[in-house]
C-alpha positions as CSV (number, residue, x, y, z in Angstrom):
1,X,-17.7,70.9,-113.1
2,X,-17.8,70.5,-109.4
3,X,-15.0,70.2,-107.0
4,X,-16.2,67.5,-104.5
5,X,-14.4,66.7,-101.2
6,X,-12.6,63.4,-101.3
7,X,-12.5,63.2,-97.5
8,X,-14.7,60.3,-97.6
9,X,-12.2,57.5,-97.9
10,X,-11.6,54.8,-95.3
11,X,-9.0,55.5,-92.8
12,X,-6.5,52.9,-94.1
13,X,-6.0,54.8,-97.4
14,X,-2.8,56.4,-97.7
15,X,-1.8,56.6,-101.2
16,X,-3.3,59.1,-103.7
17,X,-3.9,58.2,-107.2
18,X,-5.0,59.9,-110.3
19,X,-7.3,58.2,-112.7
20,X,-5.6,59.9,-115.9
21,X,-7.8,58.8,-118.7
22,X,-7.9,62.6,-119.8
23,X,-5.6,65.3,-119.1
24,X,-6.6,69.4,-118.8
25,X,-5.9,70.8,-122.2
26,X,-5.6,74.1,-120.2
27,X,-3.0,72.7,-118.1
28,X,-1.1,70.1,-120.2
29,X,1.8,70.1,-117.6
30,X,-0.3,68.7,-114.8
31,X,-0.1,65.2,-116.2
32,X,-0.3,62.8,-119.2
33,X,-3.3,60.8,-120.1
34,X,-3.3,57.0,-119.6
35,X,-5.7,54.2,-120.6
36,X,-5.3,52.2,-117.5
37,X,-5.3,52.7,-113.5
38,X,-4.4,50.4,-110.8
39,X,-6.9,50.3,-107.7
40,X,-6.4,48.8,-104.3
41,X,-8.0,49.3,-100.8
42,X,-4.9,51.6,-100.1
43,X,-5.4,54.1,-102.8
44,X,-7.6,57.3,-103.0
45,X,-8.3,57.5,-106.6
46,X,-10.1,60.4,-108.3
47,X,-10.4,61.5,-112.0
48,X,-12.5,61.9,-115.0
49,X,-14.4,59.3,-117.0
50,X,-16.2,59.6,-120.2
51,X,-19.1,57.6,-121.6
52,X,-20.8,57.7,-124.9
53,X,-24.4,57.8,-124.3
54,X,-26.5,57.1,-127.4
55,X,-29.4,59.7,-127.8
56,X,-27.7,62.2,-125.4
57,X,-27.5,63.0,-121.7
58,X,-30.7,62.2,-120.0
59,X,-31.3,64.5,-116.8
60,X,-32.0,62.7,-113.4
61,X,-30.6,60.2,-111.0
62,X,-28.2,57.8,-112.4
63,X,-26.0,55.3,-111.2
64,X,-22.4,53.9,-112.0
65,X,-22.0,50.3,-111.3
66,X,-18.0,49.4,-111.0
67,X,-17.8,45.6,-110.9
68,X,-14.7,44.2,-109.1
69,X,-13.8,40.5,-108.8
70,X,-15.9,39.9,-105.8
71,X,-18.2,42.9,-105.3
72,X,-19.6,45.7,-107.3
73,X,-19.7,49.5,-106.0
74,X,-22.7,51.4,-106.9
75,X,-21.8,55.2,-107.4
76,X,-25.1,57.3,-107.5
77,X,-24.8,60.8,-109.5
78,X,-27.3,63.2,-110.7
79,X,-27.2,65.1,-114.0
80,X,-29.1,68.3,-113.4
81,X,-30.9,70.9,-115.6
82,X,-29.6,74.3,-115.7
83,X,-32.5,75.6,-113.3
84,X,-31.8,72.7,-110.9
85,X,-27.9,73.5,-110.9
86,X,-28.8,77.2,-110.1
87,X,-31.1,76.4,-107.1
88,X,-28.6,73.8,-105.7
89,X,-25.8,76.1,-106.2
90,X,-27.7,79.0,-104.1
91,X,-28.6,76.3,-101.5
92,X,-24.9,75.1,-101.4
93,X,-23.9,78.8,-100.8
94,X,-26.2,79.4,-98.4
95,X,-24.9,76.2,-96.6
96,X,-21.4,77.3,-96.7
97,X,-22.3,80.8,-95.2
98,X,-24.2,79.1,-92.3
99,X,-21.2,76.9,-91.8
100,X,-18.6,79.8,-91.7
101,X,-20.8,81.3,-89.4
102,X,-21.3,78.4,-87.0
103,X,-17.4,78.3,-87.1
104,X,-17.1,81.9,-86.1
105,X,-19.3,81.6,-83.2
106,X,-17.6,78.4,-82.0
107,X,-14.1,80.4,-82.1
């Protein structure tokens, strides 16, 4: 599991929103599970989703298409092999190191 920054919401978003289809069994007091979520242009929603995939997970680039009344949002995501994950984790750690060094030099 990866914790991604959610600082990419539009500036008019001012209400947090939990997509609570699942709850963390390790921390059950964190929240109950619900089968609906209300979305709007003012809400920043994040959470887990589950999809049954006949034949199992396929590695590679995929897209989640969310259909709204007047539009569709196309969310790209990639399912990586263990080797790809290891390689990308190393790259991410190097980028984080470079960012910290850059911030240190600016301050």
